[in-house]
N, C-alpha and C positions, 0 to 999 in steps of 0.2 A: 331257284328259283328270280332269287336278287339280281343274277346277270340282266336275266331277261326282263324283268322291271324293268329296271337301269335304262337298257335298250331300247323298250317301247318308250318311257320318259321322251329319253334324248331323241327318238324320232319323231314324236310329237310336240315335241318343240320346235321340231322344223315347218312346222304349218305355216304357213304366210296368210293365212286369213284369221282375221275377228272372230270369236269365239260367240262374242257378243251378237254381230252380224249373221252370221252362222245359223245361232238360235232366234232372234228377235226377227231378220228379214228374211232369211233361207231358209227356216224351221226344219225339221225332220221327219222321217219315221221312226217311230218304236216298236221293234219288231220279236216275239217272242213265239216258241211253238217250231216243230222241225217241219220237214218238206212235207211231212203225212199229213200235219195241223197245227196253222199256224194262224197268228193276225197283225196286223198292222195299224199304226196309227199318227195322224201326225199331232206334232209336238213344236213346241218351241216355249216351254219351261224347263229350266235344269240348268245345268252346268257342270265346268271338268274343273279338276284340280288332284292336288298330290293330298293323300291319306290317309293315314297309316302306312306311310313309307310306300304307296300306290298309286299310281295314278288311276283316276276313279271320274266317274259321268258318274253324275246325278238324274234322276227324271222322275215324275210324280205323273200318277195315273190314278184317277178318280176310279173308284167301286162299283161303278153304274155303266162303266166303259169293257165292250167285249173283252180286249184286251187285256184288262185285269186278271182274270181267272188263266188267261195264260202267262201273263206275269210270275201269279204265284206257284205255278206247278213247274214252269222251264228254271232251272238253275243259270241258264245266262241268257240276254237278250245282246239285242244289237242295234246299234243308231246305224243311218242311213242319208247325207244327204246330198242332192239335189242341186242341177243346174237351173236355173228362174226359167227353162225353157220347158219345165215339167211342173212348174209352179201348179197349174190344174190337176193334175193327180193330185199334189200333198194339198190342194184343196178339197177335192172329192176324199182324197181316205180321213179326209178331217171332219167330213159333213156326212160319212155316211158309216151304219155298223156294222160290223162283218157278220153279227146275228142275221140281217136280214138280205145283203148283198155280200157275191162273191167281188173284191176289190180289185184285186188280182187282173177276173178276165175283163171285167168292164173300165181298166186302167191298162191292161195292157203292160204290167209291169212285170217283168222276169225276173224270179225268184232263185236264186241260186246256193248254196248248203255254204256257210261260213267254215275256218278252220274249227272253229267252235262247237259245228251244228246245230248252228240256226242259222237264220235267215238274214242274206242281204239280198238287193237288187245290179242287176245288171247295169242299169241307168243311173247309179246311183255315181259323184265320183271321189267319196268317201267312207269306206266303211270300219264302225267299230264294233269286235266283241267283249259284251263284256259278261263279267261272271261275278253273278249277285253276293253281295258278302255284307248288306245289310239291308235292311226296311225299318220303316217306322212310316205313320200315321199322323198326317198335322191334326193337330187338337186346339183347336180355336182358345181354350184358355190361358195357350201360351201366344196368343196375336200381343205384341206391344204396340201396334198401329192399328186403330180401329175401323181402319178403311178397308183393311185387307178381308173385312167377311162380305165384302159387298162381292166377292167374287165366288159366293156361296150361295147363293139368295136358293138352294136346293139343300143347304147343309151337307151335298156328298162331298167332301173332305178327300183330299186326294194322299194317296199315300206313294210314298217317297221310297227311290230303291236306288240304294249305291251299286255301281258296279263297278268293279277292278275290268279297268281294258287291259286283257290280255290280247290281242291282236287287231292291227289295224292294218287297213289299206287304201291307196290310192288306186282307184279303177280307171283306167282310159278308156274312153268313151271310145264305141265301137261303130 
């Protein structure tokens, strides 16, 4: 397992894009479930690093989001990144709930099974498979900067998911 972890970490280090730009400017889709039942949502809050000697990604999902229950029941989640020409799809997936809307049908996203059994999309240029290794709920009692609270007018604090990146792939555009 350590050899595979080192290989993945070495390959991730070769990414030419800034992860800050990928998250803050481009956004990503966070997806959990399987080909029979899944949901995806747009996110820009998260990060990447090395934790517990593993390459990891961390994302934040509010319990009010439809994706939350999928994240809770799945062992894996995926992160997919898209070129600018897909911005409207990401905006749509971030402004509609999968409870009320078939996002896949509405956007034309083409789902595919990832190596871990999660869901990736053919239109993405990068897909990461993440195996959940840790969760923690944001606790406002631990905010050291009181301005953070303004992000939670409904008191719907996020759950943080840390996932070991078990596979990644650059997807060539068709």
